[in-house]
N, CA, C and O atoms as CSV, one atom per row, in Angstrom:
chain,resi,resn,atom,element,x,y,z
A,1,MET,N,N,0.891,-1.328,-0.068
A,1,MET,CA,C,-0.058,-0.016,-0.051
A,1,MET,C,C,0.795,1.260,0.071
A,1,MET,O,O,1.522,1.461,1.044
A,2,GLN,N,N,0.676,2.081,-0.928
A,2,GLN,CA,C,1.436,3.452,-1.109
A,2,GLN,C,C,1.229,4.255,0.294
A,2,GLN,O,O,0.162,4.059,0.875
A,3,PRO,N,N,2.058,5.035,0.805
A,3,PRO,CA,C,1.618,5.907,1.659
A,3,PRO,C,C,0.954,7.319,1.387
A,3,PRO,O,O,1.312,8.081,0.488
A,4,THR,N,N,-0.073,7.560,2.301
A,4,THR,CA,C,-0.942,8.775,1.978
A,4,THR,C,C,-0.120,10.065,1.873
A,4,THR,O,O,1.043,10.138,2.268
A,5,ASN,N,N,-0.742,10.993,1.361
A,5,ASN,CA,C,0.009,12.218,1.465
A,5,ASN,C,C,0.120,12.687,3.062
A,5,ASN,O,O,1.116,13.242,3.527
A,6,GLY,N,N,-0.955,12.398,3.734
A,6,GLY,CA,C,-0.974,12.716,5.168
A,6,GLY,C,C,0.431,12.165,5.828
A,6,GLY,O,O,1.249,12.887,6.398
A,7,GLN,N,N,0.544,10.793,5.645
A,7,GLN,CA,C,1.592,10.050,6.159
A,7,GLN,C,C,3.055,10.836,5.699
A,7,GLN,O,O,3.934,11.125,6.511
A,8,ARG,N,N,3.126,11.120,4.219
A,8,ARG,CA,C,4.351,11.773,3.889
A,8,ARG,C,C,4.394,12.996,4.607
A,8,ARG,O,O,5.461,13.260,5.161
A,9,LEU,N,N,3.406,13.836,4.716
A,9,LEU,CA,C,3.705,15.248,5.339
A,9,LEU,C,C,4.032,14.988,6.878
A,9,LEU,O,O,4.939,15.603,7.439
A,10,LEU,N,N,3.328,14.145,7.458
A,10,LEU,CA,C,3.786,14.023,8.853
A,10,LEU,C,C,5.142,13.297,9.224
A,10,LEU,O,O,5.766,13.531,10.258
A,11,ALA,N,N,5.487,12.469,8.340
A,11,ALA,CA,C,6.979,11.954,8.476
A,11,ALA,C,C,7.910,13.207,8.162
A,11,ALA,O,O,8.928,13.353,8.839
A,12,SER,N,N,7.647,13.965,7.324
A,12,SER,CA,C,8.600,15.022,6.912
A,12,SER,C,C,8.626,15.982,8.034
A,12,SER,O,O,9.631,16.611,8.364
A,13,VAL,N,N,7.250,16.077,8.711
A,13,VAL,CA,C,7.384,17.296,9.917
A,13,VAL,C,C,8.420,16.543,11.092
A,13,VAL,O,O,9.381,16.990,11.719
A,14,LEU,N,N,7.824,15.325,11.082
A,14,LEU,CA,C,8.765,14.690,12.442
A,14,LEU,C,C,10.089,14.224,11.976
A,14,LEU,O,O,10.860,13.904,12.881
A,15,GLN,N,N,10.497,14.121,10.832
A,15,GLN,CA,C,11.957,14.018,10.473
A,15,GLN,C,C,12.057,12.493,10.752
A,15,GLN,O,O,12.874,12.017,11.541
A,16,CYS,N,N,11.250,11.840,10.112
A,16,CYS,CA,C,11.232,10.149,10.288
A,16,CYS,C,C,10.935,9.481,9.060
A,16,CYS,O,O,10.482,10.116,8.107
A,17,SER,N,N,11.162,8.201,9.000
A,17,SER,CA,C,10.567,7.452,7.844
A,17,SER,C,C,9.183,7.270,7.613
A,17,SER,O,O,8.396,6.960,8.507
A,18,VAL,N,N,8.805,7.494,6.186
A,18,VAL,CA,C,7.164,7.410,6.316
A,18,VAL,C,C,6.585,5.941,6.861
A,18,VAL,O,O,5.397,5.961,7.183
A,19,GLN,N,N,7.132,4.955,6.970
A,19,GLN,CA,C,7.125,3.698,7.557
A,19,GLN,C,C,6.685,3.673,8.985
A,19,GLN,O,O,6.037,2.780,9.531
A,20,GLU,N,N,7.197,4.946,9.590
A,20,GLU,CA,C,7.228,5.107,10.983
A,20,GLU,C,C,5.754,5.750,11.433
A,20,GLU,O,O,5.433,5.890,12.613
A,21,VAL,N,N,4.948,6.103,10.348
A,21,VAL,CA,C,3.779,6.854,10.304
A,21,VAL,C,C,2.568,6.048,9.815
A,21,VAL,O,O,2.155,6.082,8.656
A,22,PRO,N,N,2.002,5.270,10.880
A,22,PRO,CA,C,0.908,4.227,10.064
A,22,PRO,C,C,-0.234,5.205,9.535
A,22,PRO,O,O,-0.329,6.379,9.895
A,23,PRO,N,N,-1.089,4.572,8.634
A,23,PRO,CA,C,-1.760,5.167,7.938
A,23,PRO,C,C,-3.082,5.645,8.817
A,23,PRO,O,O,-3.776,6.553,8.361
A,24,TYR,N,N,-3.415,5.042,10.050
A,24,TYR,CA,C,-4.448,5.323,10.937
A,24,TYR,C,C,-3.901,5.708,12.168
A,24,TYR,O,O,-4.560,5.628,13.205
A,25,GLY,N,N,-2.681,6.145,12.134
A,25,GLY,CA,C,-1.913,6.846,13.265
A,25,GLY,C,C,-2.790,7.993,13.645
A,25,GLY,O,O,-3.656,8.540,12.963
A,26,SER,N,N,-2.332,8.299,15.077
A,26,SER,CA,C,-2.875,9.702,15.864
A,26,SER,C,C,-1.921,10.103,16.519
A,26,SER,O,O,-0.812,9.571,16.453
A,27,MET,N,N,-2.213,11.176,17.309
A,27,MET,CA,C,-1.182,11.888,18.239
A,27,MET,C,C,-0.880,10.802,19.156
A,27,MET,O,O,0.286,10.647,19.518
A,28,GLU,N,N,-1.807,10.031,19.574
A,28,GLU,CA,C,-1.298,9.015,20.800
A,28,GLU,C,C,-0.697,7.925,20.406
A,28,GLU,O,O,-0.213,7.180,21.259
A,29,THR,N,N,-0.604,7.610,19.013
A,29,THR,CA,C,0.136,6.455,18.735
A,29,THR,C,C,1.334,6.687,18.048
A,29,THR,O,O,2.177,5.790,18.012
A,30,VAL,N,N,1.568,7.976,17.390
A,30,VAL,CA,C,2.830,8.206,16.386
A,30,VAL,C,C,3.787,8.813,17.396
A,30,VAL,O,O,3.445,9.790,18.061
A,31,SER,N,N,4.953,8.263,17.517
A,31,SER,CA,C,5.994,8.648,18.243
A,31,SER,C,C,6.453,9.801,17.711
A,31,SER,O,O,6.650,9.941,16.504
A,32,GLY,N,N,6.691,10.886,18.765
A,32,GLY,CA,C,7.381,12.172,18.405
A,32,GLY,C,C,6.037,13.602,17.977
A,32,GLY,O,O,6.114,14.830,17.964
A,33,TRP,N,N,5.146,12.818,17.742
A,33,TRP,CA,C,3.621,13.845,17.390
A,33,TRP,C,C,3.358,14.559,18.949
A,33,TRP,O,O,2.430,14.196,19.672
A,34,ASP,N,N,4.106,15.380,19.240
A,34,ASP,CA,C,3.745,16.194,20.686
A,34,ASP,C,C,3.293,17.556,19.977
A,34,ASP,O,O,3.046,17.687,18.779
A,35,SER,N,N,3.239,18.518,20.943
A,35,SER,CA,C,2.556,19.805,20.728
A,35,SER,C,C,3.585,20.535,19.958
A,35,SER,O,O,3.181,21.441,19.229
A,36,LEU,N,N,4.782,20.297,20.002
A,36,LEU,CA,C,5.572,21.400,19.161
A,36,LEU,C,C,5.444,20.835,17.762
A,36,LEU,O,O,5.259,21.618,16.830
A,37,ALA,N,N,5.538,19.363,17.519
A,37,ALA,CA,C,5.431,18.731,16.092
A,37,ALA,C,C,3.837,19.137,15.891
A,37,ALA,O,O,3.672,19.392,14.698
A,38,HIS,N,N,2.889,19.252,16.467
A,38,HIS,CA,C,1.519,19.695,15.972
A,38,HIS,C,C,1.533,20.983,15.525
A,38,HIS,O,O,0.809,21.324,14.590
A,39,MET,N,N,2.320,21.793,16.117
A,39,MET,CA,C,2.586,23.379,15.459
A,39,MET,C,C,3.382,23.353,14.222
A,39,MET,O,O,3.183,24.241,13.393
A,40,ARG,N,N,4.326,22.370,13.981
A,40,ARG,CA,C,5.102,22.297,12.863
A,40,ARG,C,C,4.123,21.937,11.790
A,40,ARG,O,O,4.049,22.536,10.717
A,41,LEU,N,N,3.301,20.822,12.176
A,41,LEU,CA,C,2.268,20.239,11.011
A,41,LEU,C,C,1.601,21.245,10.661
A,41,LEU,O,O,1.479,21.458,9.454
A,42,ALA,N,N,1.067,22.023,11.503
A,42,ALA,CA,C,0.038,23.206,11.352
A,42,ALA,C,C,0.683,24.004,10.359
A,42,ALA,O,O,-0.033,24.223,9.382
A,43,ALA,N,N,1.871,24.522,10.322
A,43,ALA,CA,C,2.368,25.630,9.525
A,43,ALA,C,C,2.653,24.745,8.063
A,43,ALA,O,O,2.407,25.175,6.936
A,44,ALA,N,N,3.156,23.584,8.348
A,44,ALA,CA,C,3.255,22.714,7.056
A,44,ALA,C,C,1.983,22.792,6.221
A,44,ALA,O,O,1.996,23.354,5.126
A,45,LEU,N,N,0.814,22.199,6.758
A,45,LEU,CA,C,-0.379,22.424,6.133
A,45,LEU,C,C,-0.750,23.724,5.636
A,45,LEU,O,O,-1.229,23.832,4.507
A,46,GLU,N,N,-0.557,24.794,6.441
A,46,GLU,CA,C,-0.942,25.980,5.822
A,46,GLU,C,C,-0.107,26.467,4.556
A,46,GLU,O,O,-0.598,27.054,3.592
A,47,GLU,N,N,1.044,26.178,4.692
A,47,GLU,CA,C,1.998,26.271,3.506
A,47,GLU,C,C,1.561,25.479,2.289
A,47,GLU,O,O,1.523,25.957,1.155
A,48,ARG,N,N,1.265,24.355,2.573
A,48,ARG,CA,C,0.765,23.339,1.406
A,48,ARG,C,C,-0.531,23.771,0.950
A,48,ARG,O,O,-0.713,23.750,-0.268
A,49,LEU,N,N,-1.525,24.182,1.748
A,49,LEU,CA,C,-2.936,24.809,1.104
A,49,LEU,C,C,-2.984,26.105,0.853
A,49,LEU,O,O,-3.975,26.566,0.286
A,50,SER,N,N,-1.765,27.040,1.289
A,50,SER,CA,C,-1.712,28.317,0.626
A,50,SER,C,C,-2.896,29.270,1.575
A,50,SER,O,O,-3.441,30.280,1.131
A,51,ARG,N,N,-3.127,28.717,2.902
A,51,ARG,CA,C,-4.193,29.476,3.566
A,51,ARG,C,C,-3.952,29.162,5.105
A,51,ARG,O,O,-3.324,28.179,5.497
A,52,ASP,N,N,-4.531,30.122,5.927
A,52,ASP,CA,C,-4.434,29.726,7.330
A,52,ASP,C,C,-5.488,28.801,7.696
A,52,ASP,O,O,-6.571,28.879,7.116
A,53,LEU,N,N,-5.293,27.956,8.572
A,53,LEU,CA,C,-6.200,26.910,9.179
A,53,LEU,C,C,-7.045,27.540,10.121
A,53,LEU,O,O,-6.598,28.399,10.881
A,54,THR,N,N,-8.325,27.157,10.135
A,54,THR,CA,C,-9.185,27.843,11.146
A,54,THR,C,C,-8.874,27.024,12.458
A,54,THR,O,O,-8.183,26.009,12.535
A,55,SER,N,N,-9.481,27.633,13.391
A,55,SER,CA,C,-9.317,27.145,14.845
A,55,SER,C,C,-10.060,25.805,14.977
A,55,SER,O,O,-9.641,24.968,15.776
A,56,GLU,N,N,-11.099,25.580,14.256
A,56,GLU,CA,C,-11.690,24.519,14.195
A,56,GLU,C,C,-10.844,23.268,13.655
A,56,GLU,O,O,-10.717,22.221,14.291
A,57,GLU,N,N,-10.277,23.518,12.387
A,57,GLU,CA,C,-9.242,22.580,11.887
A,57,GLU,C,C,-8.241,22.259,12.748
A,57,GLU,O,O,-7.816,21.105,12.817
A,58,LEU,N,N,-7.804,23.172,13.431
A,58,LEU,CA,C,-6.551,22.947,14.383
A,58,LEU,C,C,-6.925,22.117,15.377
A,58,LEU,O,O,-6.213,21.213,15.813
A,59,LEU,N,N,-8.090,22.401,15.783
A,59,LEU,CA,C,-8.603,21.361,16.976
A,59,LEU,C,C,-8.763,19.900,16.594
A,59,LEU,O,O,-8.439,18.916,17.259
A,60,GLU,N,N,-9.265,19.945,15.527
A,60,GLU,CA,C,-9.718,18.591,14.892
A,60,GLU,C,C,-8.693,17.798,14.386
A,60,GLU,O,O,-8.883,16.609,14.131
A,61,LEU,N,N,-7.502,18.414,14.201
A,61,LEU,CA,C,-6.285,17.627,13.575
A,61,LEU,C,C,-5.621,16.755,14.543
A,61,LEU,O,O,-4.611,17.064,15.176
A,62,GLU,N,N,-6.287,15.586,14.620
A,62,GLU,CA,C,-5.608,14.619,15.582
A,62,GLU,C,C,-5.096,13.309,15.000
A,62,GLU,O,O,-4.479,12.532,15.728
A,63,SER,N,N,-5.305,13.054,13.825
A,63,SER,CA,C,-4.963,11.693,13.277
A,63,SER,C,C,-4.358,11.917,11.773
A,63,SER,O,O,-4.588,12.956,11.154
A,64,VAL,N,N,-3.629,10.942,11.281
A,64,VAL,CA,C,-3.153,10.927,9.876
A,64,VAL,C,C,-4.480,11.245,8.857
A,64,VAL,O,O,-4.413,11.936,7.841
A,65,GLU,N,N,-5.582,10.637,9.326
A,65,GLU,CA,C,-7.012,10.505,8.465
A,65,GLU,C,C,-7.216,12.011,8.334
A,65,GLU,O,O,-7.300,12.513,7.213
A,66,ASP,N,N,-7.298,12.737,9.424
A,66,ASP,CA,C,-7.534,14.228,9.565
A,66,ASP,C,C,-6.786,14.984,8.469
A,66,ASP,O,O,-7.319,15.784,7.700
A,67,ILE,N,N,-5.325,14.603,8.480
A,67,ILE,CA,C,-4.415,15.326,7.665
A,67,ILE,C,C,-4.710,15.191,6.375
A,67,ILE,O,O,-4.618,16.139,5.595
A,68,ASP,N,N,-5.114,13.940,6.000
A,68,ASP,CA,C,-5.444,13.495,4.588
A,68,ASP,C,C,-6.558,14.247,4.299
A,68,ASP,O,O,-6.446,14.897,3.259
A,69,ARG,N,N,-7.754,14.382,4.980
A,69,ARG,CA,C,-9.004,14.926,4.931
A,69,ARG,C,C,-8.781,16.728,4.549
A,69,ARG,O,O,-9.541,17.404,3.856
A,70,LEU,N,N,-7.848,17.071,5.056
A,70,LEU,CA,C,-7.486,18.278,4.739
A,70,LEU,C,C,-6.951,18.618,3.523
A,70,LEU,O,O,-7.273,19.625,2.893
A,71,LEU,N,N,-5.940,17.600,3.092
A,71,LEU,CA,C,-5.307,17.854,2.000
A,71,LEU,C,C,-6.052,17.426,0.673
A,71,LEU,O,O,-5.655,17.636,-0.474
A,72,GLY,N,N,-7.226,16.777,1.063
A,72,GLY,CA,C,-8.204,16.581,-0.190
A,72,GLY,C,C,-7.776,15.377,-0.864
A,72,GLY,O,O,-8.365,14.991,-1.873
C-alpha cells in the first residue's frame, strides 16, 4: 500500500521515515507527535494549502486521516 499524502507530510514534519507513520496513526500512537510537532504540522499544512487553518481545523487535527482529509 502506498503511503498517503498525510503520512508523507507528517513524516517530513517529524523527520522520520514514512514507514514510522501508520495510515491510521494519531497523536497518541505516532512517536514524536507532540505539541511542538503539532504546531510544525499546522505550519506545513498552511503552506501546502496556501491558507490559514481555522481554529476548528486545528482542534480537529488529531490523526493521519484528519491530515489526509484537509489535503483533499
